[in-house]
C-alpha positions in Angstrom: -18.4 24.3 -69.7 -20.6 23.5 -66.4 -19.1 25.6 -63.1 -20.4 23.2 -60.4 -18.2 20.6 -58.8 -20.5 17.6 -59.9 -22.0 16.5 -62.7 -23.4 13.7 -64.3 -24.2 12.8 -68.1 -26.2 9.8 -68.3 -28.9 8.0 -70.0 -29.0 6.0 -73.3 -26.5 3.9 -75.0 -24.6 5.9 -77.6 -25.4 9.8 -76.7 -21.5 10.6 -76.8 -20.4 9.8 -73.2 -17.5 9.0 -73.4 -16.3 12.0 -75.7 -17.6 14.3 -73.1 -15.8 13.0 -70.5 -12.4 13.5 -72.1 -13.0 16.7 -73.8 -13.9 17.9 -70.1 -10.3 16.3 -68.9 -8.5 17.9 -71.8 -10.2 21.6 -71.5 -7.0 22.5 -69.2 -3.9 21.0 -70.6 -2.7 24.4 -71.7 -2.2 25.5 -68.0 1.1 24.2 -65.8 0.8 21.9 -63.6 -3.0 21.0 -64.0 -3.5 17.2 -63.5 -6.7 14.7 -64.8 -7.4 11.1 -64.4 -10.3 9.4 -66.2 -11.2 5.9 -64.3 -12.8 2.7 -65.6 -13.7 -0.3 -63.5 -11.1 -2.7 -65.2 -7.9 -2.2 -67.2 -9.7 -4.2 -69.9 -12.5 -1.5 -70.2 -9.9 1.7 -70.7 -8.1 -0.7 -73.1 -10.7 -2.0 -75.7 -10.6 -1.0 -79.0 -12.5 2.3 -79.2 -12.6 2.8 -75.5 -11.0 5.6 -73.6 -7.4 5.4 -74.1 -7.8 4.4 -77.7 -9.6 7.3 -78.5 -7.2 9.7 -76.8 -5.1 8.2 -79.2 -6.7 9.2 -82.1 -7.3 12.7 -80.8 -3.8 13.3 -79.5 -1.8 11.3 -81.8 0.5 13.5 -84.0 0.2 16.2 -81.6 3.5 17.7 -79.1 1.7 15.4 -76.5 3.4 12.7 -75.4 2.0 9.1 -74.1 3.7 7.2 -71.2 2.3 3.5 -72.2 3.7 2.3 -68.6 2.1 4.7 -66.9 -1.0 5.2 -69.3 -0.3 9.1 -68.7 -0.6 11.7 -71.7 2.1 14.6 -70.7 1.6 17.6 -72.6 3.9 20.5 -73.5 2.7 22.8 -70.4 3.4 19.7 -68.0 -0.3 19.1 -67.4 -0.9 15.5 -67.5 -3.9 13.4 -68.4 -4.1 9.7 -66.2 -6.3 6.6 -66.8 -6.9 4.6 -64.3 -8.7 1.6 -63.0 -10.6 0.5 -59.9 -11.5 -3.1 -59.9 -11.5 -3.6 -56.2 -12.7 -1.7 -53.4 -8.7 -1.2 -52.1 -7.6 -0.4 -55.5 -8.7 3.3 -54.0 -6.3 3.2 -52.1 -3.2 3.1 -54.5 -4.5 7.1 -55.2 -4.3 8.2 -51.8 -1.2 10.4 -52.1 -2.5 11.9 -55.5 -3.5 15.2 -56.7 -6.5 15.7 -59.6 -8.3 18.9 -60.1 -10.5 16.7 -62.6 -11.6 13.4 -62.1 -13.7 11.4 -64.7 -15.8 8.7 -64.0 -16.6 6.6 -67.4 -19.5 4.1 -66.8 -20.2 5.4 -63.1 -22.8 2.5 -62.5 -20.5 -0.1 -62.3 -18.3 1.7 -59.3 -18.9 1.3 -55.5 -20.4 4.2 -54.2 -17.5 3.8 -51.9 -14.5 4.3 -54.5 -16.5 7.2 -55.7 -16.9 9.5 -52.5 -13.2 8.0 -51.7 -11.6 10.0 -54.6 -13.1 13.2 -53.7 -10.4 13.2 -50.9 -8.0 13.3 -54.1 -9.7 16.2 -55.8 -7.3 19.4 -54.6 -5.3 22.5 -56.0 -2.8 25.1 -54.9 -4.5 27.7 -53.1 -3.5 30.3 -55.9 -4.7 28.0 -58.9 -7.0 29.4 -61.4 -8.3 25.7 -62.2 -11.9 24.7 -61.2 -11.7 21.6 -59.3 -14.3 19.0 -60.8 -15.8 15.7 -60.6 -17.5 14.6 -63.4 -19.4 11.0 -64.8 -20.8 9.4 -67.5 -23.1 6.2 -67.4 -25.9 3.9 -68.9 -28.7 2.9 -65.8 -28.4 -0.5 -64.6 -25.4 -2.3 -63.0 -24.4 -2.8 -59.8 -24.2 1.2 -59.0 -27.5 2.0 -60.6 -29.4 2.8 -57.3 -26.8 4.7 -55.8 -26.4 6.7 -59.0 -30.0 7.4 -59.1 -29.9 8.7 -55.6 -26.9 10.6 -55.7 -27.7 12.7 -58.8 -31.7 12.7 -59.1 -33.1 12.4 -56.1 -30.2 14.3 -54.2 -28.9 16.3 -56.8 -30.6 19.9 -56.3 -30.2 19.7 -52.8 -26.2 19.5 -52.9 -25.5 21.6 -56.1 -24.8 18.3 -58.3 -26.0 18.9 -61.8 -27.8 15.7 -63.8 -27.9 16.0 -67.6 -29.7 13.2 -69.7 -28.0 11.7 -72.8 -30.1 10.6 -75.5 -29.4 8.4 -78.7 -30.2 11.7 -80.8 -27.2 13.8 -78.9 -25.2 12.1 -81.3 -25.4 12.8 -85.1 -22.9 10.5 -86.2 -24.2 7.4 -84.7 -26.4 5.0 -87.1 -29.6 5.2 -85.2 -31.7 3.2 -86.9 -29.2 -0.1 -86.8 -28.1 0.5 -83.6 -32.0 0.5 -82.5 -32.3 -2.6 -83.9 -29.3 -4.0 -81.9 -30.9 -3.0 -78.7 -33.9 -4.6 -80.0 -32.3 -7.7 -79.1 -31.9 -6.9 -75.0 -34.2 -8.0 -72.4 -37.2 -5.2 -71.7 -35.4 -3.8 -69.1 -31.7 -3.4 -70.5 -33.7 -2.1 -73.9 -35.4 1.0 -72.2 -32.2 1.6 -69.7 -29.7 1.5 -72.7 -32.6 2.9 -75.6 -34.3 5.6 -73.9 -32.1 6.1 -70.8 -34.6 5.1 -68.5 -33.6 5.5 -64.8 -37.0 3.7 -63.4 -36.4 0.7 -64.8 -34.1 -1.5 -63.3 -33.5 -5.5 -62.2 -34.6 -5.9 -58.8 -36.2 -8.0 -56.2 -40.2 -8.6 -56.8 -40.7 -8.1 -52.8 -39.9 -4.6 -52.4 -40.0 -1.1 -54.4 -38.1 1.8 -52.8 -41.0 4.1 -54.0 -43.4 2.7 -50.9 -41.0 3.8 -48.3 -41.6 7.9 -47.4 -38.9 9.4 -45.3 -40.0 11.4 -42.3 -37.8 14.2 -40.9 -38.9 13.4 -37.6 -40.8 10.2 -35.7 -43.3 10.7 -33.4 -42.6 10.7 -29.9 -44.8 8.1 -28.7 -43.8 4.7 -30.5 -43.3 0.8 -29.2 -39.7 0.5 -29.6 -37.9 -2.8 -30.5 -34.2 -3.0 -31.6 -33.9 -6.7 -33.5 -30.2 -7.9 -34.0 -29.3 -10.0 -36.7 -25.9 -11.5 -36.2 -22.6 -12.1 -38.7 -19.3 -13.1 -37.3 -17.1 -12.6 -40.5 -14.4 -10.1 -41.1 -14.1 -8.7 -44.6 -10.7 -10.0 -46.4 -9.8 -9.3 -49.9 -11.8 -11.2 -52.4 -14.0 -12.1 -49.2 -17.9 -10.1 -48.9 -19.3 -11.4 -45.7 -22.2 -10.4 -43.9 -22.7 -8.0 -41.5 -24.0 -7.7 -38.0 -27.2 -5.6 -38.2 -29.4 -3.3 -35.6 -32.5 -2.2 -36.6 -34.5 0.2 -34.4 -38.2 0.4 -35.3 -41.4 1.9 -33.6 -44.9 1.4 -34.1 -48.0 3.7 -33.3 -51.6 3.4 -34.7 -50.5 0.9 -37.3 -47.7 2.9 -38.9 -44.5 1.7 -38.7 -41.3 3.6 -38.4 -37.3 2.4 -39.0 -35.8 4.9 -36.9 -32.1 3.5 -37.1 -29.4 1.0 -38.5 -26.8 0.0 -36.8 -24.0 -2.0 -39.3 -20.8 -3.3 -38.7 -18.5 -6.1 -39.8 -15.6 -6.3 -36.7 -14.2 -9.0 -34.6 -16.5 -10.0 -31.8 -15.4 -7.8 -29.3 -16.4 -4.8 -31.5 -19.6 -6.2 -32.1 -20.4 -6.3 -28.4 -19.3 -3.0 -27.9 -21.7 -1.5 -30.2 -24.7 -3.7 -29.0 -24.0 -2.5 -25.2 -23.5 1.2 -26.6 -26.4 0.8 -28.9 -28.7 -0.4 -25.8 -27.6 2.4 -23.3 -28.4 5.1 -26.2 -31.5 3.9 -27.6 -34.7 5.2 -25.6 -35.3 4.0 -22.1 -38.2 1.0 -22.1 -36.8 -0.3 -26.3 -36.6 -4.0 -25.9 -33.8 -6.1 -27.3 -34.1 -8.8 -29.6 -31.7 -11.3 -31.0 -32.1 -14.1 -33.9 -31.0 -17.2 -32.2 -29.0 -19.3 -34.6 -30.3 -23.3 -34.3 -28.3 -25.7 -32.1 -26.4 -25.1 -28.5 -24.0 -22.4 -30.2 -27.3 -20.2 -30.7 -28.3 -21.2 -27.2 -24.8 -20.1 -26.1 -24.6 -16.8 -27.9 -28.1 -15.6 -26.3 -27.0 -17.0 -22.9 -23.6 -14.8 -23.4 -25.5 -11.7 -24.1 -28.2 -12.0 -21.5 -25.4 -12.2 -18.7 -22.4 -10.3 -19.8 -23.4 -7.5 -22.6 -27.1 -6.8 -22.4 -27.4 -7.6 -18.3 -30.3 -5.6 -17.2 -31.6 -4.8 -20.4 -34.9 -6.2 -21.5 -33.6 -8.7 -24.1 -34.5 -11.9 -25.8 -33.2 -14.3 -28.3 -35.5 -15.2 -31.1 -35.6 -18.6 -33.2 -36.4 -17.8 -36.8 -38.8 -19.9 -38.6 -39.3 -20.2 -42.3 -37.1 -18.7 -45.5 -36.1 -14.9 -45.4 -38.4 -14.0 -48.0 -41.7 -15.2 -46.2 -40.4 -13.4 -42.9 -40.2 -10.4 -45.2 -43.5 -10.2 -46.9 -45.6 -8.5 -44.0 -43.0 -6.0 -44.5 -43.3 -5.4 -47.6 -47.2 -5.6 -47.5 -47.2 -2.6 -45.0 -44.8 -0.4 -47.2 -46.8 -1.0 -50.3 -49.9 0.2 -48.3 -47.7 3.4 -47.1 -47.7 2.4 -43.9 -43.5 2.0 -43.1 -41.8 5.5 -42.7 -38.2 6.1 -42.9 -36.5 8.3 -40.5 -34.3 10.7 -42.8 -30.7 9.6 -42.1 -27.3 8.9 -44.3 -28.5 5.0 -44.1 -31.7 5.7 -46.1 -29.9 4.9 -49.6 -27.9 1.5 -48.1 -31.1 0.4 -46.5 -33.2 0.9 -49.4 -30.6 -0.5 -51.8 -30.8 -3.6 -50.1 -34.9 -3.6 -49.8 -35.2 -3.2 -53.7 -32.6 -5.7 -54.6 -33.9 -8.5 -52.1 -33.9 -11.4 -52.1 -31.1 -11.5 -55.3 -28.8 -8.5 -53.2 -25.5 -9.8 -51.9 -26.7 -8.8 -48.8 -29.7 -8.8 -47.1 -29.0 -8.5 -43.0 -30.5 -5.2 -42.8 -33.8 -6.8 -44.4 -33.7 -9.8 -41.9 -33.1 -7.1 -38.9 -36.0 -4.7 -40.3 -38.4 -8.0 -40.8 -37.6 -9.6 -37.1 -38.4 -6.2 -35.4 -41.5 -5.5 -37.1 -42.3 -9.1 -36.0 -41.9 -8.3 -32.5 -44.1 -5.4 -33.1 -46.6 -7.1 -34.9 -47.4 -9.8 -32.3 -45.8 -9.8 -28.9 -47.4 -7.8 -26.4 -49.9 -5.2 -26.1 -49.5 -1.8 -26.2 -50.3 -1.2 -22.7 -47.7 -3.4 -21.6 -44.9 -1.6 -23.4 -43.5 1.2 -22.0 -42.9 4.0 -24.1 -39.9 5.7 -25.9 
């Protein structure tokens, strides 16, 4: 019955989250032209016994609604529809680019990528004279690949953007044999048990180097900082079923022992576009910002640094840096400073993706942002006395 655009019912397993999604989807099926869809990550998830499609058959079988087994769509006497969809791969979201829905539901939201969820907002629309509210609804347990972005969106940022989070508990579902179910959950590892039993969003499987709570957010950074932009380079474009690394440039500053992460540039494009971004970034950064780039081993690394010095960043203070030691070791100084409260993030749209990577490091699929920040941090700590720098 919520009248807000976006809401999440999430927490403990067994709280009746899927039922809530299905009930909300059916709320306006008596209205002509009403269109709703509920997503799971894979078709298998939709079709399992007791899952959403099976449950809809139990609820709607024997009514005047008709189910198209080929397209997985219920059509009601009013002409309203309820569809079931899946987004197994990132590009699957574009299958819906010509569709129009007034209700979009995501079951187990933490199994989805944030980019998939946000893209579906483009399909949330209605005619100007329609009385039906536009609703994006989701249900989920903590954990999975989307844990951090879901937590950020619905627990950290919710009130700022008018989003609603409703915690789910086992006692919300009186039809569940809770005693037996708790016995089953006790077989899980401690983190997953806390997530599923208590709906605990602060319990997560992450790296042991960073915690996102260590990084304070600042609206404006101090004016007088020693500034470094460090580039961690990658050379592969994304393709279907391939998820290569990013080229990342981290702008960091330091004053009086406090370090500030001021900007993150992140790109996966062909070399000419990467070069254009790096040159433009150098032009836009504060005057006197020192630019460093990780130098890969061998002659190819030397050649790349020479090319950038002569062609792309000519006239800018630029150096190539050979990395030494494992990535995790290079990140330890940043971790120590952050734990002590000495690393601040400038408030920006990239904060969430950076914090996600920090907290998942070193197990996360991508560590390019951590590498770039670690590189900038190293230069600020050890290279050049303050009076040898120009200040941004």
